C-alpha positions as CSV (number, residue, x, y, z in Angstrom):
1,M,12.3,-29.9,-47.9
2,I,10.3,-33.0,-47.0
3,D,9.0,-35.3,-49.8
4,G,5.4,-34.6,-50.6
5,V,5.5,-31.0,-49.4
6,K,4.8,-28.4,-52.0
7,R,5.9,-24.8,-52.3
8,V,2.9,-22.5,-52.8
9,G,4.5,-19.1,-52.4
10,T,7.5,-17.3,-51.0
11,N,8.2,-18.9,-47.6
12,E,4.9,-20.7,-47.9
13,W,4.5,-24.5,-48.1
14,E,1.6,-27.0,-48.3
15,V,1.1,-30.5,-47.0
16,P,-1.5,-31.8,-49.5
17,I,-4.5,-33.9,-48.6
18,G,-3.4,-37.5,-49.0
19,F,0.0,-36.9,-47.4
20,L,-1.5,-38.8,-44.6
21,P,-4.7,-40.9,-44.7
22,G,-7.8,-39.2,-43.3
23,M,-6.7,-35.6,-43.8
24,R,-9.7,-33.4,-44.1
25,V,-7.8,-30.2,-45.1
26,P,-4.3,-29.4,-46.4
27,G,-1.5,-28.4,-44.0
28,R,0.1,-25.0,-44.6
29,F,3.3,-23.7,-43.0
30,F,5.5,-20.7,-43.3
31,L,9.2,-21.2,-43.4
32,S,12.3,-19.8,-45.2
33,E,14.6,-22.3,-46.9
34,S,17.4,-21.7,-44.4
35,L,15.1,-22.3,-41.5
36,G,13.8,-25.4,-43.3
37,R,17.2,-27.0,-42.8
38,T,16.3,-27.6,-39.1
39,L,12.7,-28.7,-39.8
40,E,11.9,-32.0,-38.1
41,P,9.9,-34.5,-40.2
42,G,8.0,-35.3,-37.0
43,A,6.7,-31.8,-36.8
44,I,5.2,-32.0,-40.3
45,Q,3.7,-35.4,-39.4
46,Q,2.0,-33.7,-36.5
47,L,0.8,-30.9,-38.8
48,A,-0.8,-33.5,-41.0
49,N,-2.2,-35.4,-38.0
50,V,-4.1,-32.2,-36.9
51,A,-5.6,-32.0,-40.4
52,T,-7.5,-35.2,-39.8
53,L,-9.4,-33.8,-36.8
54,P,-13.2,-33.4,-37.1
55,G,-14.5,-30.0,-38.0
56,I,-11.2,-28.4,-38.9
57,I,-11.5,-25.4,-41.1
58,Q,-9.4,-24.4,-44.2
59,H,-5.9,-25.5,-43.1
60,S,-3.8,-27.0,-40.4
61,L,-1.3,-24.2,-39.9
62,A,2.2,-23.8,-38.5
63,M,4.4,-20.8,-38.0
64,P,8.1,-20.5,-38.8
65,D,9.1,-21.4,-35.2
66,I,7.5,-24.8,-35.9
67,H,9.0,-27.8,-34.0
68,W,7.8,-31.1,-32.6
69,G,5.5,-30.9,-29.6
70,Y,2.8,-32.8,-27.7
71,G,0.0,-33.6,-30.1
72,F,0.0,-30.4,-32.2
73,P,3.4,-29.2,-33.4
74,I,4.6,-26.2,-31.4
75,G,3.8,-23.2,-33.7
76,G,0.6,-24.9,-34.6
77,V,-2.7,-23.1,-35.3
78,A,-6.1,-24.7,-36.1
79,A,-9.7,-23.4,-36.2
80,F,-12.7,-25.7,-35.7
81,S,-16.4,-25.2,-36.4
82,L,-18.6,-25.2,-33.3
83,D,-21.1,-27.7,-34.6
84,E,-18.7,-30.4,-35.9
85,G,-15.3,-29.5,-34.4
86,I,-13.3,-30.7,-31.4
87,I,-11.2,-29.2,-28.6
88,S,-7.9,-30.8,-27.7
89,P,-5.4,-30.1,-24.9
90,G,-2.8,-31.2,-27.4
91,G,-3.6,-28.0,-29.3
92,V,-3.1,-25.8,-26.2
93,G,-0.2,-27.4,-24.3
94,F,0.6,-28.1,-20.7
95,D,1.6,-24.5,-19.9
96,I,-1.8,-22.9,-20.5
97,N,-1.5,-19.2,-21.5
98,C,2.3,-19.2,-21.4
99,G,2.6,-15.7,-22.7
100,V,4.7,-12.5,-23.0
101,R,4.2,-8.9,-21.9
102,L,6.3,-5.8,-22.3
103,F,6.2,-2.6,-20.3
104,T,8.2,0.6,-21.0
105,T,10.2,2.8,-18.6
106,P,11.5,6.4,-18.8
107,L,15.0,5.0,-18.3
108,E,17.8,4.8,-20.9
109,F,20.5,2.3,-21.6
110,K,23.2,4.4,-19.8
111,D,21.1,4.4,-16.6
112,I,21.2,0.6,-16.1
113,T,24.1,-0.8,-18.1
114,G,26.4,-2.9,-15.9
115,R,24.0,-2.7,-12.9
116,R,24.3,-6.2,-11.5
117,D,22.7,-4.9,-8.3
118,L,19.5,-4.2,-10.3
119,V,19.5,-7.7,-11.8
120,E,20.0,-9.2,-8.3
121,S,17.2,-7.1,-6.9
122,L,14.8,-8.3,-9.6
123,F,16.0,-11.9,-9.0
124,S,15.2,-11.5,-5.3
125,A,11.8,-9.9,-5.9
126,V,10.5,-12.5,-8.4
127,P,10.7,-16.2,-7.3
128,T,12.1,-18.4,-10.1
129,G,12.8,-22.0,-10.8
130,V,11.0,-25.4,-10.6
131,G,8.3,-25.3,-7.9
132,A,9.1,-21.7,-7.0
133,K,6.7,-20.4,-4.3
134,S,5.7,-16.8,-3.6
135,S,5.6,-15.1,-0.3
136,L,2.2,-13.7,-1.4
137,K,0.1,-16.6,-0.2
138,V,-3.4,-16.3,-1.7
139,S,-6.5,-17.6,0.0
140,A,-8.9,-20.0,-1.6
141,K,-11.3,-17.1,-2.3
142,S,-8.5,-15.1,-3.9
143,L,-7.4,-18.1,-6.0
144,D,-11.0,-18.5,-7.3
145,D,-11.0,-14.8,-8.2
146,M,-7.7,-15.1,-10.0
147,M,-9.2,-17.9,-12.1
148,T,-12.4,-15.9,-12.7
149,K,-11.2,-12.3,-13.1
150,G,-7.6,-12.8,-14.3
151,A,-5.5,-9.7,-14.5
152,R,-8.4,-7.6,-13.2
153,W,-8.2,-9.4,-9.8
154,A,-4.5,-8.5,-9.6
155,V,-5.1,-4.8,-10.5
156,E,-7.9,-4.6,-8.0
157,S,-5.6,-6.2,-5.4
158,G,-3.0,-3.4,-5.9
159,Y,-0.7,-5.2,-8.4
160,G,-0.8,-2.8,-11.2
161,L,-2.5,0.1,-13.1
162,P,-6.1,0.1,-14.4
163,G,-4.7,1.0,-17.8
164,D,-2.9,-2.3,-17.9
165,L,-6.1,-4.2,-18.6
166,A,-6.8,-2.5,-21.9
167,R,-3.4,-3.5,-23.1
168,C,-4.0,-7.2,-22.4
169,E,-5.3,-9.7,-24.9
170,D,-9.0,-10.2,-23.9
171,K,-8.4,-7.5,-21.3
172,G,-6.6,-10.2,-19.3
173,C,-9.7,-12.4,-18.8
174,M,-11.5,-15.1,-20.6
175,K,-15.1,-14.8,-19.4
176,Q,-15.9,-18.5,-20.1
177,A,-13.7,-19.6,-17.1
178,D,-15.2,-22.3,-14.9
179,S,-13.2,-22.7,-11.7
180,S,-15.4,-25.6,-10.7
181,A,-13.9,-27.7,-13.6
182,V,-10.4,-27.2,-11.9
183,S,-9.4,-30.0,-9.6
184,A,-8.6,-29.6,-6.0
185,K,-5.0,-30.8,-6.8
186,A,-4.6,-28.1,-9.5
187,K,-5.9,-25.4,-7.1
188,Q,-3.5,-26.7,-4.4
189,R,-0.6,-26.2,-6.8
190,G,-1.8,-22.8,-7.8
191,V,-2.1,-21.3,-4.3
192,P,1.6,-20.7,-3.6
193,Q,2.7,-19.9,-7.1
194,G,1.0,-16.6,-8.0
195,G,3.6,-14.0,-8.8
196,T,6.3,-16.6,-9.7
197,L,8.3,-16.9,-12.9
198,G,8.7,-20.7,-13.1
199,S,11.3,-22.6,-15.0
200,G,12.2,-23.7,-18.6
201,N,12.0,-20.9,-21.1
202,H,10.3,-18.4,-18.8
203,F,12.2,-15.2,-18.1
204,L,12.3,-11.6,-17.1
205,E,14.5,-9.4,-19.2
206,L,15.6,-5.8,-19.1
207,Q,15.9,-4.7,-22.7
208,V,16.7,-1.6,-24.7
209,V,15.0,-0.5,-27.9
210,R,17.7,-0.6,-30.5
211,E,15.8,-0.1,-33.8
212,I,12.5,1.3,-34.9
213,Y,11.1,0.0,-38.2
214,D,7.6,1.6,-38.1
215,P,7.7,5.0,-36.4
216,E,3.9,5.5,-36.4
217,A,3.2,2.1,-34.8
218,A,6.1,2.5,-32.3
219,H,4.8,5.9,-31.2
220,A,1.3,4.4,-30.7
221,F,2.7,1.5,-28.7
222,G,4.8,3.9,-26.6
223,L,8.2,2.7,-27.9
224,A,11.2,5.0,-28.6
225,A,14.8,4.2,-29.6
226,G,17.2,3.9,-26.6
227,Q,14.4,3.3,-24.2
228,V,14.7,0.6,-21.5
229,C,11.8,-1.9,-21.3
230,C,11.0,-5.0,-19.3
231,M,9.7,-8.2,-20.9
232,I,8.1,-11.0,-18.9
233,H,7.5,-14.5,-20.1
234,S,5.5,-16.8,-17.8
235,G,2.4,-18.9,-17.7
236,S,-0.1,-20.7,-15.4
237,R,2.6,-22.6,-13.5
238,G,1.6,-25.9,-11.8
239,L,-2.1,-25.1,-11.9
240,G,-2.3,-25.1,-15.7
241,H,-0.1,-28.1,-16.0
242,Q,-2.3,-30.1,-13.6
243,V,-5.5,-28.9,-15.5
244,C,-4.0,-30.3,-18.7
245,T,-3.0,-33.5,-17.0
246,D,-6.4,-34.0,-15.4
247,H,-8.5,-33.3,-18.5
248,L,-6.3,-35.3,-20.9
249,K,-7.5,-38.4,-18.9
250,I,-11.1,-37.4,-19.3
251,L,-10.7,-36.5,-23.0
252,E,-8.9,-39.8,-23.7
253,Q,-12.1,-41.5,-22.6
254,A,-14.3,-39.0,-24.5
255,T,-12.4,-39.8,-27.7
256,R,-13.6,-43.4,-27.4
257,K,-17.0,-42.4,-26.2
258,Y,-17.6,-40.2,-29.3
259,Q,-15.9,-42.7,-31.6
260,I,-13.3,-40.2,-32.9
261,T,-10.5,-41.9,-34.8
262,L,-7.1,-40.3,-34.2
263,P,-3.7,-40.9,-35.8
264,D,-2.0,-40.0,-32.4
265,R,-3.4,-40.5,-28.9
266,Q,-1.8,-37.2,-27.9
267,L,-4.6,-35.5,-29.8
268,A,-7.2,-36.8,-27.3
269,C,-10.2,-34.6,-27.8
270,A,-14.0,-34.1,-27.5
271,P,-16.6,-32.3,-29.4
272,I,-16.5,-28.6,-28.5
273,L,-20.1,-28.5,-27.3
274,S,-20.0,-31.8,-25.4
275,P,-20.0,-31.9,-21.6
276,E,-16.3,-33.0,-21.6
277,G,-15.4,-30.4,-24.2
278,K,-17.1,-27.6,-22.2
279,A,-15.5,-28.7,-19.0
280,Y,-12.0,-28.6,-20.5
281,F,-12.6,-25.3,-22.1
282,G,-13.8,-23.8,-18.8
283,A,-10.9,-25.2,-16.8
284,M,-8.4,-24.0,-19.6
285,A,-9.9,-20.5,-19.5
286,A,-9.6,-20.5,-15.7
287,S,-5.9,-21.4,-16.1
288,A,-5.4,-18.7,-18.7
289,N,-6.9,-16.1,-16.3
290,Y,-4.5,-17.4,-13.5
291,A,-1.6,-16.8,-15.9
292,W,-2.7,-13.2,-16.7
293,A,-3.0,-12.6,-13.0
294,N,0.4,-14.1,-12.4
295,R,2.1,-12.0,-15.1
296,Q,0.4,-8.9,-13.6
297,M,1.8,-9.7,-10.1
298,I,5.3,-10.2,-11.6
299,T,4.9,-6.8,-13.4
300,H,4.1,-5.2,-10.1
301,A,7.2,-6.6,-8.5
302,A,9.5,-5.4,-11.3
303,R,7.9,-2.0,-11.4
304,T,8.4,-1.7,-7.6
305,V,12.1,-2.5,-7.8
306,L,12.7,-0.1,-10.7
307,S,10.7,2.7,-8.9
308,K,12.7,2.3,-5.7
309,M,16.1,2.1,-7.4
310,F,15.7,4.9,-9.9
311,A,13.1,7.2,-8.3
312,V,10.8,6.5,-11.3
313,D,7.1,6.9,-10.8
314,Y,5.2,3.6,-10.9
315,D,2.7,5.0,-13.5
316,E,5.6,6.0,-15.7
317,M,6.0,2.3,-16.7
318,P,2.9,1.6,-18.8
319,L,2.2,-1.8,-20.4
320,V,2.7,-2.1,-24.2
321,Y,0.7,-5.3,-24.4
322,D,0.3,-8.8,-23.1
323,V,-0.2,-11.7,-25.5
324,A,-1.1,-15.4,-24.9
325,H,0.7,-18.3,-26.6
326,N,-0.9,-21.6,-25.5
327,V,-4.7,-21.2,-25.6
328,A,-7.9,-22.1,-27.4
329,K,-10.3,-19.1,-28.0
330,M,-13.8,-18.6,-29.3
331,E,-13.4,-15.9,-32.0
332,E,-15.4,-14.6,-34.9
333,H,-13.6,-15.0,-38.3
334,H,-14.5,-14.7,-41.9
335,Y,-14.0,-17.9,-44.0
336,E,-15.7,-19.6,-46.9
337,G,-17.7,-16.4,-47.6
338,K,-19.3,-16.2,-44.1
339,H,-18.6,-14.8,-40.6
340,A,-18.8,-17.4,-37.8
341,V,-17.6,-18.0,-34.3
342,V,-14.9,-20.8,-34.4
343,C,-12.6,-22.3,-31.8
344,V,-9.0,-21.3,-32.6
345,H,-6.3,-23.4,-31.0
346,R,-2.9,-21.6,-30.8
347,K,-0.1,-23.8,-29.5
348,G,3.1,-21.9,-29.5
349,A,1.5,-19.2,-31.6
350,T,0.5,-15.6,-31.0
351,R,-2.7,-13.8,-31.9
352,A,-2.1,-11.0,-34.5
353,F,-5.4,-9.3,-35.1
354,G,-5.2,-6.6,-37.8
355,P,-6.5,-3.0,-37.8
356,D,-10.1,-2.4,-36.8
357,A,-10.4,-6.0,-35.5
358,P,-12.5,-6.6,-32.4
359,D,-10.9,-6.8,-29.0
360,I,-7.9,-4.6,-29.6
361,P,-7.6,-1.2,-27.8
362,L,-9.5,1.6,-29.4
363,D,-6.4,3.8,-29.5
364,L,-4.6,1.1,-31.6
365,A,-7.5,0.3,-33.9
366,R,-5.8,2.0,-36.9
367,I,-2.5,0.3,-36.2
368,G,-3.4,-3.3,-35.3
369,Q,-2.7,-5.4,-32.3
370,P,0.8,-5.3,-30.7
371,V,2.6,-8.6,-31.2
372,I,5.6,-9.5,-28.9
373,I,8.1,-12.0,-30.1
374,P,10.9,-12.8,-27.5
375,G,14.4,-13.8,-28.5
376,S,16.6,-16.3,-26.7
377,M,18.5,-14.6,-23.8
378,G,21.3,-13.3,-25.9
379,T,19.4,-12.4,-29.1
380,S,17.0,-9.7,-30.1
381,S,13.3,-9.6,-29.3
382,F,10.8,-7.9,-31.5
383,V,7.6,-6.0,-31.4
384,L,5.3,-6.4,-34.5
385,R,1.8,-5.5,-35.3
386,G,-1.1,-7.6,-36.5
387,T,-2.4,-7.3,-40.1
388,H,-5.4,-7.9,-42.3
389,T,-3.3,-10.6,-44.0
390,A,-3.1,-12.5,-40.8
391,M,-6.9,-12.4,-40.5
392,E,-7.2,-13.8,-44.0
393,K,-4.5,-16.4,-43.9
394,T,-4.0,-17.6,-40.4
395,F,-7.1,-16.8,-38.3
396,G,-5.3,-13.7,-37.0
397,S,-2.1,-15.6,-35.9
398,T,1.6,-15.4,-36.2
399,C,4.8,-16.9,-34.6
400,H,5.5,-16.8,-30.9
401,G,9.3,-17.0,-30.5
402,S,12.4,-18.5,-32.0
403,G,11.7,-22.2,-31.9
404,R,14.1,-24.8,-30.4
405,V,16.6,-26.7,-32.5
406,M,18.2,-28.5,-29.6
407,S,16.5,-30.4,-26.7
408,R,17.2,-29.5,-23.1
409,S,19.1,-32.8,-22.5
410,Q,21.3,-32.1,-25.6
411,A,22.0,-28.6,-24.4
412,K,23.1,-29.8,-20.9
413,K,25.5,-32.3,-22.5
414,K,27.0,-29.8,-25.0
415,L,27.0,-26.5,-23.1
416,S,28.2,-25.1,-19.8
417,G,25.9,-22.7,-18.1
418,K,28.9,-20.9,-16.6
419,E,30.5,-20.5,-20.0
420,V,27.3,-19.3,-21.6
421,A,26.8,-16.7,-18.9
422,A,30.5,-15.6,-19.2
423,A,30.1,-15.2,-23.0
424,L,27.0,-13.2,-22.6
425,L,28.6,-10.9,-20.0
426,L,31.3,-10.1,-22.6
427,E,28.4,-8.8,-24.7
428,G,27.2,-6.7,-21.9
429,I,24.3,-9.0,-20.9
430,I,24.0,-9.9,-17.2
431,V,22.3,-13.3,-16.6
432,R,20.9,-14.6,-13.3
433,A,19.3,-18.0,-12.8
434,P,18.6,-20.5,-10.0
435,N,21.4,-22.8,-11.4
436,E,23.8,-23.2,-14.3
437,N,21.7,-25.8,-16.0
438,A,18.9,-23.3,-16.4
439,I,21.3,-21.1,-18.4
440,A,22.6,-24.0,-20.6
441,D,19.0,-25.1,-21.3
442,E,18.2,-21.7,-22.8
443,A,21.5,-20.7,-24.5
444,P,21.0,-18.6,-27.7
445,E,22.4,-21.5,-29.9
446,V,19.6,-23.9,-28.9
447,Y,17.0,-21.7,-30.7
448,K,16.4,-20.7,-34.3
449,P,17.6,-17.1,-35.1
450,S,14.8,-14.9,-33.8
451,E,15.5,-12.3,-36.6
452,E,15.1,-14.9,-39.3
453,V,11.8,-16.1,-37.8
454,V,10.2,-12.6,-37.6
455,N,11.5,-11.8,-41.1
456,V,9.5,-14.7,-42.5
457,V,6.2,-13.5,-40.9
458,H,7.0,-9.9,-41.9
459,E,7.7,-10.8,-45.6
460,I,4.5,-12.9,-45.8
461,G,2.6,-10.1,-44.1
462,I,1.0,-12.0,-41.2
463,S,2.6,-9.4,-38.9
464,R,4.8,-6.4,-39.6
465,L,8.0,-5.3,-37.8
466,V,7.7,-2.3,-35.5
467,A,10.8,-2.4,-33.2
468,R,13.9,-4.5,-32.2
469,L,15.0,-4.8,-28.6
470,T,18.2,-6.4,-27.2
471,P,18.7,-7.8,-23.6
472,I,20.9,-6.2,-21.0
473,G,19.8,-8.0,-17.9
474,V,18.2,-11.5,-17.9
475,I,16.6,-13.5,-15.2
476,K,16.0,-17.1,-16.2
477,G,13.4,-19.4,-14.6
């Protein structure tokens, strides 16, 4: 492990105050020793950098999928008080509300194994790749509604089921959205991209439930062994990226205006309640809502294909849950002996609210919030549940995925997309992507083992394993 870092528990490590000048709180991260062999010193430096920010509460946190990012480390979590704290695009990321959702089907593995025609149909129905555009051109009014209403706009427009909304984090809508804080350029980028997957690590996967760890929770979530499910990973596309780009420029000026000293200019920020902070938060929330609407539209396209090909009723494919990864949220938490609303940044981290927490479906109150952790194209994905321990230790947060160990440029040099796809086919996994580079970029070996990552959070107790799913058909962005 890195010099100066202290073990404070099983798979739990601390970066003490003093590791970096100006730290206001310790850093705390969760990692097994074997995963620690791939830990980047730069990611720990970023974790310590976050600990210097004004108004930060308790710890600068990072999950076991920690790796170097823009500003915050990916896997980073930090909560800030409203009166003294800041808000930073570096703590959210460029792909605002990049997130994952899972819906179930009545189909079984035998029904779809080897069905390349199904994968091709889904690939045709969901536009993928850099700059992908949808045939569903939305009007300026519809775009504003997407940013204001989120998933509810999509359901009201015929892209889904009313019950989907209850199974989305925040019911698929941040009410603080302010579309007037979104630039004309960002809106222009958003108009043609509703209902598109995008590129990079975004995907649509057909998966089968292979293992149930918690029968009670699995039953509550609607999961059963042998069942075919569909997992969707996408975000706010060009709109969210442009919002981040636009507001970074404003917040770089605000950092100077409010005389905030930063160890890294990528942490550009403003006080939460300042005009600049409020404007960024409103635009970020609008982008998050666009992302929820986007995933809802993709869900509709996938359900439509499955319904036509297998004579499955549309409403036989309910949503398990939809979770956001890159977002800042106003949430009430208990800390230092009090309850207070704080601004929680989750950058490559997932909300994991425990039983009886606010804003989880009433029928799941006894179980806790569903948590969806995707694998890496050829590896297992997992469903977990949130816990009281997460509420106590991590402001109700857990990991979001596997975490990269190889950059995209390295992957392209070392791996052949054609060979990766052929190897996966031998395992019974059909892969479709816009080009071979998109497959090489996201090969299983460029990520940490997903099973080891979720085992860390399970053992610590910040989320608990419910089910394991494996891919059988993959569409890469």
